[in-house]
C-alpha positions in Angstrom: 16.0 11.5 14.7 14.7 10.5 11.2 14.9 6.8 12.0 13.0 7.4 15.4 10.2 9.3 13.3 10.0 6.3 10.8 9.9 3.8 13.7 7.1 5.8 15.5 5.1 5.9 12.3 5.4 2.1 11.8 4.3 1.4 15.4 1.3 3.6 14.9 0.4 2.0 11.5 1.0 -1.5 12.9 -0.9 -1.0 16.1 -4.0 0.4 14.5 -4.6 -1.6 11.5 -3.3 -5.2 12.1 -6.2 -6.4 14.2 -6.4 -10.1 14.6 -9.8 -10.9 13.2 -9.5 -14.4 11.8 -7.1 -17.1 10.6 -8.1 -16.5 6.8 -5.1 -15.6 4.7 -7.1 -15.3 1.5 -6.8 -11.5 1.6 -3.0 -11.5 1.9 -0.2 -12.4 -0.6 3.6 -12.8 -0.3 4.9 -9.5 -1.8 7.5 -6.8 -1.3 6.8 -3.4 -2.7 9.0 -0.3 -2.8 8.1 3.4 -2.8 9.2 7.0 -1.7 6.6 7.3 1.2 4.0 5.7 3.0 0.2 6.3 3.8 -0.2 5.2 7.4 -4.0 5.4 7.3 -4.3 2.6 4.8 -1.1 0.6 4.8 -0.1 1.7 1.3 3.1 3.1 -0.4 3.3 6.5 -2.1 5.4 6.8 -5.1 5.5 3.1 -5.7 8.1 1.9 -8.2 11.4 0.3 -8.8 13.6 3.4 -9.8 14.8 5.9 -7.2 17.1 8.9 -7.1 20.4 8.6 -5.3 19.9 9.7 -1.7 16.1 9.0 -1.7 14.8 7.1 1.4 13.1 4.0 0.1 9.9 2.8 1.9 8.9 -0.9 1.7 5.8 -2.8 2.3 6.3 -6.5 3.1 3.2 -8.6 3.0 3.1 -12.2 4.2 0.3 -14.6 3.2 0.7 -16.4 6.5 0.6 -14.4 9.9 4.2 -13.1 10.7 3.5 -14.4 14.2 5.8 -11.7 15.8 8.8 -12.5 13.7 11.4 -9.7 13.1 11.7 -8.9 9.4 15.0 -8.7 7.4 15.5 -6.9 4.2 18.5 -8.3 2.5 20.0 -5.9 -0.1 22.1 -7.3 -2.8 23.9 -5.4 -5.6 23.0 -7.3 -8.7 25.9 -9.5 -9.9 27.6 -9.7 -6.5 27.3 -12.0 -3.6 27.5 -9.1 -1.1 24.3 -8.9 1.0 23.6 -6.0 3.4 20.9 -7.1 6.0 18.6 -4.6 7.5 16.6 -5.9 10.5 13.4 -4.4 11.8 11.9 -5.5 15.1 8.4 -6.9 15.3 6.0 -4.4 17.0 3.4 -7.0 17.8 2.9 -10.7 18.0 0.6 -11.0 15.0 -0.1 -9.4 11.5 0.7 -9.8 7.9 2.2 -6.5 7.0 5.4 -4.6 7.8 6.1 -1.1 6.6 9.5 0.7 7.2 12.3 2.3 5.2 15.9 2.0 4.2 18.5 3.8 2.0 21.2 2.7 -0.3 24.5 4.6 -0.5 25.6 3.8 -4.1 23.8 4.1 -7.5 23.3 0.8 -9.2 21.1 -2.3 -9.6 19.9 -4.1 -6.5 17.7 -7.0 -5.3 15.8 -6.5 -2.0 14.5 -9.6 -0.4 12.0 -9.7 2.4 12.7 -12.4 5.1 11.0 -13.5 8.3 13.9 -14.0 10.6 12.0 -16.6 12.7 12.4 -19.8 10.6 14.5 -17.8 8.0 11.4 -17.7 5.7 12.0 -15.8 2.4 8.6 -13.8 1.5 9.3 -12.0 -1.6 11.9 -10.2 -3.6 12.0 -7.1 -5.9 14.7 -5.7 -8.2 15.2 -1.9 -8.1 17.7 0.8 -9.3 19.3 3.6 -7.8 20.2 6.3 -10.2 
């Protein structure tokens, strides 16, 4: 039920604010940010940071300088110091846009790297290190 609510919020956010107005990418950058919540009215994260309590739902905001062109998004989560990746895939909700906001959780405390990837073309956008306490 919680996943459906998050998906519904993402659909509302993306449908309303990612209007295709021009091909200019000067206002966008390649970035991945994490937080404890999201503000659907302005595509921002709440509680943005890199240290989270165990059991917290982590929200992410992946922004691409180039139009995502309808590509699904993958967040690859890697425990630091290992080669074990856990991929989380998020379907594209429209055929254009520069921002994807959704959430994930991590089961075990530790240090991790999250990498945002556009599945179409296997294009890495950005990475961020984070800690689960």
